[in-house]
FIKOLZA-1660 file (N, C-alpha, C; in steps of 0.1 Angstrom, whole numbers, plus 5000, padded with zeros to 4 digits):
% residues 22
   i   px   py   pz ch aa at
   1 1701 3517 5080  A  M  N
   1 1706 3504 5073  A  M CA
   1 1721 3504 5073  A  M  C
   2 1728 3515 5069  A  S  N
   2 1742 3515 5068  A  S CA
   2 1748 3513 5082  A  S  C
   3 1742 3520 5092  A  T  N
   3 1747 3519 5105  A  T CA
   3 1746 3505 5110  A  T  C
   4 1736 3498 5107  A  T  N
   4 1734 3484 5112  A  T CA
   4 1746 3475 5106  A  T  C
   5 1748 3477 5093  A  V  N
   5 1759 3469 5086  A  V CA
   5 1772 3472 5093  A  V  C
   6 1774 3485 5095  A  F  N
   6 1787 3489 5101  A  F CA
   6 1789 3483 5115  A  F  C
   7 1778 3483 5123  A  Q  N
   7 1779 3478 5137  A  Q CA
   7 1781 3463 5136  A  Q  C
   8 1775 3456 5126  A  L  N
   8 1777 3442 5125  A  L CA
   8 1791 3438 5120  A  L  C
   9 1796 3447 5111  A  F  N
   9 1809 3444 5105  A  F CA
   9 1820 3448 5115  A  F  C
  10 1818 3458 5123  A  L  N
  10 1828 3462 5132  A  L CA
  10 1833 3451 5141  A  L  C
  11 1825 3444 5148  A  P  N
  11 1829 3433 5157  A  P CA
  11 1836 3422 5149  A  P  C
  12 1831 3419 5137  A  H  N
  12 1837 3409 5128  A  H CA
  12 1851 3412 5124  A  H  C
  13 1852 3425 5120  A  S  N
  13 1865 3430 5116  A  S CA
  13 1875 3429 5127  A  S  C
  14 1871 3432 5139  A  T  N
  14 1880 3431 5151  A  T CA
  14 1885 3417 5153  A  T  C
  15 1876 3407 5151  A  C  N
  15 1880 3393 5153  A  C CA
  15 1890 3389 5142  A  C  C
  16 1888 3393 5130  A  I  N
  16 1897 3390 5119  A  I CA
  16 1911 3396 5122  A  I  C
  17 1911 3408 5126  A  V  N
  17 1924 3415 5129  A  V CA
  17 1931 3407 5140  A  V  C
  18 1923 3403 5150  A  S  N
  18 1929 3396 5162  A  S CA
  18 1936 3383 5157  A  S  C
  19 1929 3376 5148  A  Q  N
  19 1934 3363 5143  A  Q CA
  19 1946 3366 5134  A  Q  C
  20 1945 3376 5127  A  L  N
  20 1957 3380 5118  A  L CA
  20 1969 3383 5126  A  L  C
  21 1967 3391 5137  A  T  N
  21 1978 3395 5145  A  T CA
  21 1985 3383 5151  A  T  C
  22 1977 3373 5156  A  I  N
  22 1982 3361 5163  A  I CA
  22 1989 3352 5153  A  I  C
% end
């Protein structure tokens, strides 16, 4: 369960970071 949440959150976090950087 935790792994699934992490995998789902990982891509989302990357997108947020990308938008924040830009």
